[in-house]
Backbone as a printed PyTorch tensor [residue, N CA C, xyz], in Angstrom:
tensor([[[ -5.0830, -17.4180,  10.2120],
         [ -3.4540, -16.7250,  10.7000],
         [ -3.9790, -15.1100,  10.4250]],

        [[ -2.9810, -14.2910,  11.7730],
         [ -2.7870, -13.1450,  11.5480],
         [ -1.6560, -13.1400,  10.3190]],

        [[ -2.1510, -11.7260,  10.3580],
         [ -1.5610, -11.0420,   9.0410],
         [  0.0850, -10.6820,   9.9050]],

        [[  0.7020, -10.6990,   8.8580],
         [  2.3290, -10.3630,   9.1530],
         [  2.7870,  -9.9280,   8.0340]],

        [[  4.3440,  -9.6890,   8.4110],
         [  5.5380,  -9.0400,   7.0670],
         [  6.6510, -10.3810,   6.7350]],

        [[  6.5680, -10.0430,   6.0290],
         [  8.0910, -11.3400,   5.5870],
         [  8.7870, -10.6200,   4.2380]],

        [[ 10.2300, -10.8860,   4.5700],
         [ 11.4340, -10.6780,   3.7630],
         [ 10.4920,  -9.2470,   3.0220]],

        [[ 10.8050,  -8.4250,   4.0320],
         [  9.9200,  -7.1110,   3.2020],
         [ 11.6270,  -5.8190,   2.5730]],

        [[ 10.9860,  -5.9250,   1.1260],
         [ 12.4750,  -4.6620,   0.6920],
         [ 11.7920,  -3.6970,   0.8420]],

        [[ 12.1400,  -2.8570,   1.2430],
         [ 12.1710,  -1.3550,   1.2000],
         [ 12.8410,  -0.0960,   1.0460]],

        [[ 12.2580,   1.0250,   1.2380],
         [ 13.2300,   2.1200,   0.1930],
         [ 12.1780,   3.5130,   0.9880]],

        [[ 13.7670,   4.7890,   0.6200],
         [ 12.8350,   5.8800,   1.5750],
         [ 12.7810,   6.4930,   0.2550]],

        [[ 11.7980,   7.5620,   0.8160],
         [ 11.0540,   8.5890,  -0.3700],
         [ 10.9270,   9.5990,   1.0460]],

        [[ 10.9960,  10.6750,   0.1000],
         [ 10.3480,  12.3530,   0.4600],
         [  8.4550,  12.5080,   0.2010]],

        [[  8.1950,  11.6180,   1.7910],
         [  6.3440,  12.0180,   2.0180],
         [  6.1310,  13.5500,   1.1170]],

        [[  5.3850,  13.5680,   0.4920],
         [  4.4420,  14.1160,  -0.2440],
         [  3.1840,  14.9660,   0.4490]],

        [[  3.0670,  14.5580,   1.3480],
         [  2.1680,  15.5700,   2.3400],
         [  2.4880,  14.7690,   3.9260]],

        [[  1.4220,  15.0850,   5.2090],
         [  1.9620,  14.8440,   5.8920],
         [  1.1220,  13.5170,   6.7270]],

        [[  1.8930,  12.1520,   6.7690],
         [  1.6050,  11.1450,   6.8550],
         [  2.2090,  10.6660,   8.9020]],

        [[  1.2430,  11.7940,   9.6240],
         [  2.2560,  11.6930,  10.4290],
         [  1.3080,  11.5770,  11.9340]],

        [[  0.0770,  11.6010,  11.7690],
         [ -0.7170,  12.6130,  12.2810],
         [ -2.3920,  11.0040,  12.9070]],

        [[ -2.8450,  10.8390,  12.5180],
         [ -4.1620,   9.6950,  12.6690],
         [ -4.2410,   9.4290,  11.1830]],

        [[ -4.1940,  10.4070,  10.2800],
         [ -4.5600,   9.4910,   8.8590],
         [ -3.4030,   9.3410,   8.0970]],

        [[ -2.8700,   8.7670,   8.9810],
         [ -1.2240,   8.3790,   8.2100],
         [ -0.5660,   8.2500,   7.0050]],

        [[ -1.4210,   7.0270,   6.5780],
         [ -1.2020,   7.0150,   4.9750],
         [ -0.4800,   4.6160,   5.1860]],

        [[ -0.6320,   4.9910,   6.6280],
         [ -0.0500,   3.1070,   6.5400],
         [ -0.4970,   2.4370,   6.0990]],

        [[ -0.0180,   1.5080,   5.5130],
         [ -0.2880,   0.3020,   5.0930],
         [ -1.4870,   0.5660,   3.8870]],

        [[ -0.8260,   1.5340,   2.9430],
         [ -1.6240,   2.6060,   1.9390],
         [ -0.7670,   2.4840,   0.9330]],

        [[ -1.2720,   1.3050,  -0.4940],
         [ -0.3110,   1.5400,  -1.7180],
         [ -0.2270,   3.3570,  -2.1850]],

        [[  1.2360,   3.2900,  -2.4390],
         [  1.7300,   4.6750,  -3.1690],
         [  2.4170,   4.8030,  -4.3660]],

        [[  2.6920,   6.5110,  -4.8140],
         [  3.0720,   6.5040,  -5.7780],
         [  4.0160,   7.3860,  -5.8890]],

        [[  4.8920,   7.3670,  -7.2280],
         [  5.8150,   9.1210,  -7.1440],
         [  5.2960,   9.7260,  -7.7360]],

        [[  4.9090,  11.3610,  -7.0610],
         [  4.0240,  12.4720,  -7.8450],
         [  5.0600,  12.5940,  -8.1040]],

        [[  4.2710,  14.2810,  -9.4890],
         [  5.0130,  15.0400, -10.3600],
         [  6.2960,  15.4780,  -9.4320]],

        [[  6.0730,  15.7700,  -8.1590],
         [  6.9520,  16.2940,  -7.7020],
         [  8.3670,  15.8290,  -7.1660]],

        [[  7.9700,  14.0020,  -7.4440],
         [  8.7860,  12.7240,  -7.2300],
         [  8.7730,  12.6570,  -5.6060]],

        [[  7.7120,  12.9280,  -5.0440],
         [  7.8120,  12.8370,  -3.7900],
         [  6.7850,  11.9030,  -3.6030]],

        [[  6.4740,  10.7230,  -3.0080],
         [  5.8080,   9.8120,  -2.3120],
         [  4.0580,  10.1530,  -2.1070]],

        [[  3.3540,  10.1700,  -2.9990],
         [  1.8090,  10.4940,  -2.4300],
         [  0.1940,   9.1290,  -2.6720]],

        [[ -0.4990,   9.3250,  -1.7550],
         [ -1.1440,   8.1540,  -2.0700],
         [ -1.6090,   7.3560,  -3.4480]],

        [[ -1.7070,   6.9620,  -3.6470],
         [ -2.3400,   6.1260,  -5.1720],
         [ -3.8860,   6.5160,  -5.1610]],

        [[ -4.3680,   6.5080,  -6.9850],
         [ -5.9370,   6.7640,  -6.8880],
         [ -6.1320,   5.2150,  -7.3830]],

        [[ -7.5750,   5.1050,  -7.9800],
         [ -7.9260,   3.8370,  -7.4490],
         [ -7.2160,   3.1790,  -8.8670]],

        [[ -6.9520,   2.4470,  -8.9710],
         [ -6.0110,   1.6120, -10.6000],
         [ -4.7440,   1.9490, -10.7480]],

        [[ -4.2040,   3.0490,  -9.8160],
         [ -2.6270,   3.7020, -10.1810],
         [ -1.9260,   2.7900, -10.1110]],

        [[ -0.5410,   2.2050, -10.6600],
         [  0.3840,   1.6430, -10.2730],
         [  0.6010,   2.2100,  -9.0830]],

        [[  1.3790,   1.0620,  -8.6850],
         [  2.3940,   2.2650,  -7.1800],
         [  3.7240,   1.6510,  -7.2050]],

        [[  3.8790,   2.1870,  -6.3290],
         [  5.8410,   2.2900,  -5.9860],
         [  6.0780,   1.1430,  -5.2560]],

        [[  5.2570,   1.1260,  -3.7800],
         [  5.1260,   0.7230,  -3.0170],
         [  3.5950,   0.4650,  -1.7710]],

        [[  4.3290,   0.4030,  -0.7120],
         [  3.1050,   0.4100,   0.2180],
         [  3.8570,   1.1950,   1.3410]],

        [[  3.7230,   2.5170,   1.9950],
         [  4.0140,   2.6610,   3.5290],
         [  4.0130,   1.9870,   4.7490]],

        [[  4.8750,   2.6940,   4.9310],
         [  5.5380,   1.4040,   6.2240],
         [  5.9480,   2.1450,   7.7150]],

        [[  5.3950,   3.5160,   7.7140],
         [  5.9160,   3.8830,   8.7220],
         [  5.3400,   5.4500,   7.8260]],

        [[  5.3080,   6.6200,   9.7630],
         [  4.7830,   7.8100,   9.3440],
         [  6.0080,   8.9450,   9.2880]],

        [[  5.4380,   9.7550,   8.7400],
         [  6.1710,  11.2770,   8.7470],
         [  6.1620,  12.5980,   8.2100]],

        [[  6.7360,  13.8880,   8.9210],
         [  5.9210,  14.6550,   8.2350],
         [  6.0550,  15.2990,   6.6910]],

        [[  5.1600,  15.7700,   5.8960],
         [  5.1280,  16.4040,   4.9250],
         [  7.3440,  16.7000,   4.7680]],

        [[  7.6300,  16.6740,   3.2920],
         [  8.9970,  16.7350,   2.5070],
         [  9.8310,  15.5800,   3.9110]],

        [[  9.7540,  15.1940,   4.7520],
         [ 10.5930,  14.2920,   5.0300],
         [ 11.0740,  13.0490,   4.9190]],

        [[ 12.0150,  11.6290,   4.8120],
         [ 12.2780,  10.6150,   4.5980],
         [ 10.8550,  10.2370,   5.3020]],

        [[ 10.6030,   8.9270,   4.3310],
         [  8.8230,   8.0290,   4.6560],
         [  9.4760,   6.1760,   4.4870]],

        [[  9.5260,   5.4570,   4.6330],
         [  9.6170,   4.5290,   4.6080],
         [  8.9200,   3.8390,   3.3430]],

        [[  9.0080,   3.1170,   2.6470],
         [  8.2880,   2.8450,   1.1270],
         [  8.6710,   0.9280,   1.1870]],

        [[  7.7180,   0.5970,   1.4570],
         [  7.7290,  -1.2750,   0.9250],
         [  7.8000,  -1.3620,  -0.5640]],

        [[  8.9140,  -2.3830,  -1.0140],
         [  8.5180,  -2.2880,  -2.4290],
         [  8.9430,  -3.9220,  -3.1040]],

        [[  9.0710,  -4.8720,  -2.0070],
         [  8.7450,  -5.7520,  -2.0890],
         [  8.7350,  -6.8670,  -1.3390]],

        [[  7.8370,  -7.7410,  -1.7080],
         [  7.6430,  -9.1600,  -0.2880],
         [  6.0850,  -9.4590,   0.0440]],

        [[  6.3580,  -9.5730,   1.4410],
         [  4.9590,  -9.8530,   2.0080],
         [  4.7090,  -8.8530,   3.3370]],

        [[  3.8300,  -7.8650,   3.2020],
         [  3.5270,  -6.4620,   3.4730],
         [  2.1770,  -6.1320,   4.1510]],

        [[  1.7910,  -5.0190,   4.6150],
         [  0.8590,  -5.7190,   5.2380],
         [ -0.0620,  -4.4950,   4.3990]],

        [[ -1.5630,  -4.4710,   4.0270],
         [ -1.7330,  -3.8860,   3.8220],
         [ -3.7360,  -3.2980,   3.9710]],

        [[ -4.3060,  -1.5470,   4.1030],
         [ -5.8000,  -1.9180,   4.6440],
         [ -6.6750,  -1.7970,   3.7020]],

        [[ -7.3540,  -2.7560,   3.6950],
         [ -8.5840,  -3.0150,   2.9590],
         [ -9.9600,  -1.9100,   3.1100]],

        [[ -9.6850,  -1.2000,   0.8940],
         [-11.1590,  -0.7020,   0.6150],
         [-12.2490,  -1.1100,   0.3330]],

        [[-12.2580,  -2.1260,   0.7300],
         [-13.1610,  -3.4010,   0.4000],
         [-12.8260,  -4.3270,   0.7080]],

        [[-14.4370,  -5.8360,   0.3790],
         [-13.8100,  -7.1320,   0.7820],
         [-13.0000,  -7.4820,  -0.6070]],

        [[-11.7020,  -8.3290,   0.3220],
         [-10.9930,  -9.2470,  -0.6030],
         [-11.3920, -10.5820,  -0.6360]],

        [[-10.6200, -11.7100,  -1.2350],
         [-10.4410, -13.0600,  -0.6330],
         [ -9.3810, -13.7840,  -1.2140]],

        [[ -8.9480, -14.3350,  -0.1500],
         [ -7.3670, -14.7750,  -0.1560],
         [ -7.3910, -15.3890,  -1.2620]],

        [[ -5.9330, -15.3700,  -2.1540],
         [ -6.2250, -15.6350,  -2.8510],
         [ -6.0430, -14.8840,  -4.0210]],

        [[ -6.8780, -13.8450,  -4.1950],
         [ -7.1060, -12.5150,  -5.0390],
         [ -5.9580, -11.6040,  -5.6770]],

        [[ -5.9430, -11.1510,  -7.0990],
         [ -5.0190, -10.4110,  -7.4050],
         [ -5.9180,  -9.1800,  -6.7050]],

        [[ -5.2980,  -7.7820,  -6.5410],
         [ -5.4240,  -6.9230,  -5.8900],
         [ -4.7210,  -5.3990,  -6.6850]],

        [[ -5.2470,  -4.5710,  -6.4720],
         [ -4.8090,  -3.5110,  -6.8300],
         [ -5.4800,  -1.8730,  -5.8920]],

        [[ -4.5100,  -1.3000,  -6.1290],
         [ -5.6670,   0.0290,  -5.2350],
         [ -6.7720,   0.9600,  -5.7040]],

        [[ -7.1540,   1.1520,  -4.2540],
         [ -8.5620,   1.8330,  -4.5310],
         [ -8.2290,   2.9500,  -3.8510]],

        [[ -9.3500,   3.4480,  -3.7820],
         [ -9.1750,   5.1320,  -2.5720],
         [ -8.7890,   5.2630,  -2.0160]],

        [[ -7.6600,   6.4610,  -1.6230],
         [ -6.9160,   6.3250,  -0.7380],
         [ -5.8610,   5.9390,  -0.9610]],

        [[ -5.5490,   4.9110,  -1.9070],
         [ -4.0470,   3.9430,  -1.1440],
         [ -5.1500,   2.6260,  -1.4240]],

        [[ -6.0270,   2.1450,  -0.6110],
         [ -6.4760,   1.0750,  -0.3150],
         [ -6.5530,   0.0090,  -1.0500]],

        [[ -6.6780,  -1.3020,  -0.0080],
         [ -6.1250,  -1.9800,  -1.1270],
         [ -7.7340,  -2.7770,  -1.3950]],

        [[ -8.1040,  -3.4310,  -2.9760],
         [ -9.1920,  -4.2060,  -3.2870],
         [ -8.6790,  -4.8940,  -4.4770]],

        [[-10.1480,  -5.8900,  -4.9000],
         [ -9.6630,  -6.9880,  -4.9670],
         [ -9.6350,  -6.0260,  -6.9090]],

        [[ -8.2970,  -6.9220,  -7.4700],
         [ -8.2230,  -6.0390,  -9.2190],
         [ -9.5550,  -6.4100,  -9.7630]],

        [[ -9.9560,  -5.6560, -10.1480],
         [-10.8250,  -5.1520, -11.7260],
         [-10.7260,  -4.5320, -12.9040]],

        [[ -9.5460,  -3.5150, -13.0600],
         [ -9.3090,  -3.1950, -14.0330],
         [ -8.3180,  -1.9960, -14.0980]],

        [[ -7.5430,  -2.1200, -12.4230],
         [ -6.5690,  -1.2420, -12.6450],
         [ -5.4910,  -2.2400, -12.4610]],

        [[ -3.9040,  -1.4230, -12.7510],
         [ -2.8780,  -2.0860, -11.8000],
         [ -2.8930,  -3.1750, -10.8630]],

        [[ -1.9090,  -4.7200, -11.6670],
         [ -2.0940,  -5.5670, -10.5790],
         [ -0.7000,  -5.6750, -10.0050]],

        [[ -1.0880,  -5.2870,  -8.1360],
         [  0.1140,  -5.4870,  -7.5850],
         [  0.3070,  -6.2340,  -6.8200]],

        [[ -0.5290,  -7.7450,  -6.5600],
         [  0.0710,  -8.5860,  -6.0820],
         [ -1.0400,  -9.5140,  -5.3050]],

        [[ -0.7110, -10.2060,  -4.5180],
         [ -1.9680, -12.2300,  -4.3420],
         [ -2.3000, -11.6020,  -2.9710]],

        [[ -3.7080, -11.2500,  -2.5590],
         [ -3.9200, -11.4830,  -1.4970],
         [ -3.8010, -12.7560,  -0.4210]],

        [[ -2.7600, -12.5510,   1.0760],
         [ -2.7890, -14.1760,   1.1100],
         [ -4.0290, -14.3820,   2.5400]],

        [[ -4.3850, -13.0740,   2.7770],
         [ -5.5670, -13.2890,   3.4000],
         [ -6.9490, -12.5610,   3.1220]],

        [[ -8.0080, -13.0690,   3.6010],
         [ -9.4260, -12.0530,   3.1330],
         [ -9.9780, -11.4460,   4.3540]],

        [[-10.8190, -10.6570,   3.8640],
         [-11.0580,  -9.8310,   4.9880],
         [-11.4750,  -8.7300,   4.6070]],

        [[-12.5340,  -7.4600,   5.2870],
         [-13.2790,  -6.9160,   4.8320],
         [-12.9210,  -5.2590,   4.8100]],

        [[-13.9100,  -3.9750,   4.2690],
         [-13.0650,  -2.7010,   4.4540],
         [-12.6220,  -2.4280,   6.0270]],

        [[-11.2240,  -1.8390,   5.6160],
         [-10.6360,  -1.5130,   6.9090],
         [-10.0290,  -2.5100,   8.0970]],

        [[ -9.7670,  -3.7890,   7.4250],
         [ -9.1430,  -4.4350,   7.5570],
         [ -7.7580,  -4.6250,   7.3540]],

        [[ -7.0470,  -4.7180,   7.8650],
         [ -5.5570,  -5.0920,   7.8700],
         [ -4.8200,  -6.5500,   7.2820]],

        [[ -4.3790,  -6.9020,   5.7660],
         [ -4.1950,  -8.0080,   5.5940],
         [ -3.2150,  -8.4060,   4.8880]],

        [[ -2.2710,  -9.4250,   4.8680],
         [ -1.5310, -10.0270,   4.1190],
         [ -0.9670, -10.2310,   2.9800]],

        [[ -0.0860,  -9.4270,   1.9370],
         [  0.0610,  -9.2210,   0.1710],
         [  1.1890,  -9.6820,  -0.3270]],

        [[  1.4040, -10.5620,  -0.9990],
         [  2.8390, -11.0070,  -1.6930],
         [  2.2890,  -9.4890,  -2.5130]],

        [[  3.6740,  -8.9540,  -1.9850],
         [  3.8820,  -6.9720,  -3.2420],
         [  4.3170,  -7.5910,  -4.6870]],

        [[  3.7890,  -6.9560,  -5.7820],
         [  4.3230,  -7.2970,  -7.1320],
         [  4.5390,  -5.9910,  -8.0060]],

        [[  4.5020,  -5.0240,  -7.0580],
         [  4.6250,  -3.5670,  -6.9500],
         [  6.4670,  -3.2590,  -7.7700]],

        [[  6.1000,  -1.3390,  -8.4970],
         [  7.5810,  -1.6080,  -8.1920],
         [  7.9680,  -1.6330,  -9.4130]]])
């Protein structure tokens, strides 16, 4: 089954970096930084949600905070696994970080899969 999104709840926040080019952060976990702008999560961080758009630094960007959302894998994940943020906001199998949701598909590094998001 192909990864897709359903019943996504999202909000707008201010981008803390340039997410408009090829290294956009799209489909990666984000948090609110000390400057109150959105930034990519570090491994194990609690997340506000997942980036769903592109924006220049200091511009509004869409962040999914609930529902079935797309995420980019940073390691192999099995369908049904609980997940957390990995390096650069990627999605990895839950180890010792904040529990962010459930993988609905399996995949390998770089794949885009659906996750039921529990962040936020």
